[in-house]
C-alpha positions as CSV (number, residue, x, y, z in Angstrom):
1,M,136.3,5.8,-23.9
2,A,133.0,5.2,-22.1
3,D,133.0,5.1,-18.3
4,E,132.1,1.4,-18.4
5,D,135.0,0.7,-20.7
6,K,137.4,2.6,-18.4
7,Q,136.3,0.6,-15.4
8,E,136.5,-2.7,-17.3
9,A,140.1,-1.9,-18.4
10,K,141.1,-1.2,-14.8
11,T,139.8,-4.5,-13.6
12,E,141.6,-6.5,-16.3
13,G,145.1,-6.0,-15.0
14,A,145.6,-2.3,-15.8
15,R,147.7,-0.6,-13.2
16,R,147.1,2.8,-11.6
17,Q,150.0,5.3,-11.9
18,G,151.1,8.0,-9.5
19,H,154.1,10.1,-8.5
20,C,155.5,12.4,-5.9
21,L,155.3,16.2,-6.3
22,C,158.6,16.5,-8.3
23,G,158.1,13.3,-10.3
24,A,161.4,11.7,-9.1
25,V,159.5,8.8,-7.6
26,K,156.8,7.0,-9.7
27,V,154.6,4.3,-8.4
28,S,152.1,1.8,-9.9
29,I,149.6,-0.3,-8.1
30,G,147.0,-2.9,-9.2
31,G,144.1,-1.2,-10.9
32,D,141.6,-2.9,-8.7
33,Q,142.9,-1.1,-5.6
34,T,140.1,1.4,-5.1
35,H,139.3,1.4,-1.3
36,V,140.5,4.5,0.4
37,G,140.8,4.6,4.2
38,A,141.6,7.2,6.7
39,C,144.0,6.7,9.6
40,H,143.5,9.0,12.6
41,C,146.5,7.9,14.7
42,S,148.7,10.6,16.2
43,M,151.7,9.6,14.1
44,C,149.8,9.7,10.8
45,R,148.3,13.1,11.7
46,R,151.7,14.5,12.6
47,W,153.2,13.0,9.4
48,S,150.4,14.2,7.0
49,G,149.0,17.2,8.8
50,G,145.6,15.6,9.2
51,P,144.1,12.2,8.7
52,L,146.1,10.0,6.4
53,M,144.0,9.1,3.3
54,A,145.5,5.9,1.8
55,I,145.0,2.7,0.0
56,D,146.0,-0.7,1.4
57,C,147.8,-2.2,-1.6
58,G,149.4,-5.3,0.0
59,T,152.6,-6.1,-1.9
60,D,151.2,-5.2,-5.3
61,V,153.3,-2.0,-5.6
62,A,156.1,-1.1,-8.1
63,F,158.4,1.9,-7.9
64,E,160.6,3.9,-10.4
65,G,163.2,6.2,-8.9
66,E,163.9,4.1,-5.8
67,D,167.1,6.0,-5.3
68,S,165.0,9.0,-4.3
69,I,163.1,7.1,-1.6
70,A,164.1,7.4,2.0
71,V,162.5,5.2,4.7
72,F,161.9,6.3,8.3
73,D,161.6,3.5,10.9
74,S,158.6,5.0,12.7
75,S,157.6,2.2,15.0
76,P,158.3,-1.4,15.8
77,W,155.8,-2.6,13.3
78,A,155.9,-0.1,10.4
79,E,158.0,2.4,8.5
80,R,157.2,5.4,6.3
81,G,158.6,6.3,2.9
82,F,159.1,9.7,1.4
83,C,160.8,11.4,-1.6
84,T,164.2,12.7,-0.8
85,K,164.0,15.4,-3.4
86,C,160.6,17.1,-2.8
87,G,159.6,15.6,0.6
88,S,156.3,14.0,-0.6
89,N,155.0,11.3,1.7
90,L,154.7,8.1,-0.3
91,F,153.8,5.1,1.8
92,Y,153.3,3.5,5.2
93,R,154.8,-0.1,5.1
94,I,154.0,-2.8,7.6
95,K,157.3,-4.5,8.3
96,Q,155.8,-8.0,8.7
97,G,154.9,-9.0,5.2
98,Q,156.1,-5.8,3.6
99,S,152.5,-4.6,3.0
100,Y,152.2,-1.1,1.5
101,I,149.6,1.5,2.5
102,M,150.0,4.1,-0.3
103,L,148.9,7.7,0.0
104,A,145.8,8.2,-2.2
105,G,146.8,11.6,-3.3
106,L,149.8,10.2,-5.3
107,F,147.6,8.8,-8.0
108,D,146.6,10.4,-11.3
109,D,143.5,8.4,-12.1
110,I,141.2,8.4,-9.1
111,D,138.1,7.3,-10.9
112,G,136.3,4.6,-8.9
113,F,138.1,5.4,-5.6
114,S,135.7,5.1,-2.6
115,F,136.3,6.2,1.0
116,D,135.0,3.3,3.0
117,S,137.1,2.8,6.2
118,Q,138.7,4.6,9.1
119,V,141.2,3.2,11.6
120,F,142.3,4.5,15.0
121,I,138.9,6.0,15.1
122,D,139.3,6.2,18.9
123,E,142.2,8.7,18.4
124,K,140.3,11.0,16.0
125,P,140.3,14.6,17.3
126,D,137.0,16.4,17.6
127,Y,137.9,19.2,15.2
128,Y,137.0,17.3,12.1
129,A,134.4,14.7,11.0
130,F,133.6,12.8,7.8
131,S,130.1,12.3,6.6
132,N,130.8,9.1,4.7
133,K,129.5,5.8,6.1
134,T,132.6,3.8,6.7
135,K,133.9,0.7,8.5
136,D,135.5,2.1,11.7
137,M,138.2,0.4,13.7
138,T,139.8,1.3,17.0
139,A,143.6,1.0,17.6
140,A,143.1,-2.4,19.3
141,Q,141.1,-3.7,16.4
142,V,143.8,-2.5,13.9
143,F,146.5,-4.3,15.8
144,E,144.4,-7.5,16.1
145,Y,143.7,-7.4,12.3
146,Y,147.3,-7.0,11.2
147,A,148.5,-9.6,13.7
148,S,146.1,-12.2,12.5
149,S,145.9,-11.6,8.8
150,H,149.4,-10.5,7.6
């Protein structure tokens, strides 16, 4: 299939598929979800071992193997999900509105993904830097955004 045909198929309702390391949890998201962002907050760095690279999927997320998902209530506004069998981090979920931020590394087909935003940029440590031109938001801007739009 030509690259143009693949991209067209993704934008016509196709879903992207992904899974945890062991395959106990499978996930699908809308095929038009291609914007990858990095979170530099201290909780995401502690949870993922570095910046969290993820896709804001809203509520357009479906799971298989939900009995293998555990959820940790990590803050007053969000919770984090992981596979109980292999420990793979799966998602960050905003409690208000149940909006999912899915880890980009879960997905099999990453064609068309683009890294275009960074949040909690004011908490990013000095020991790493990205060269991509992105939209950068401080912690205060992130909280304002989610309070007003979700």
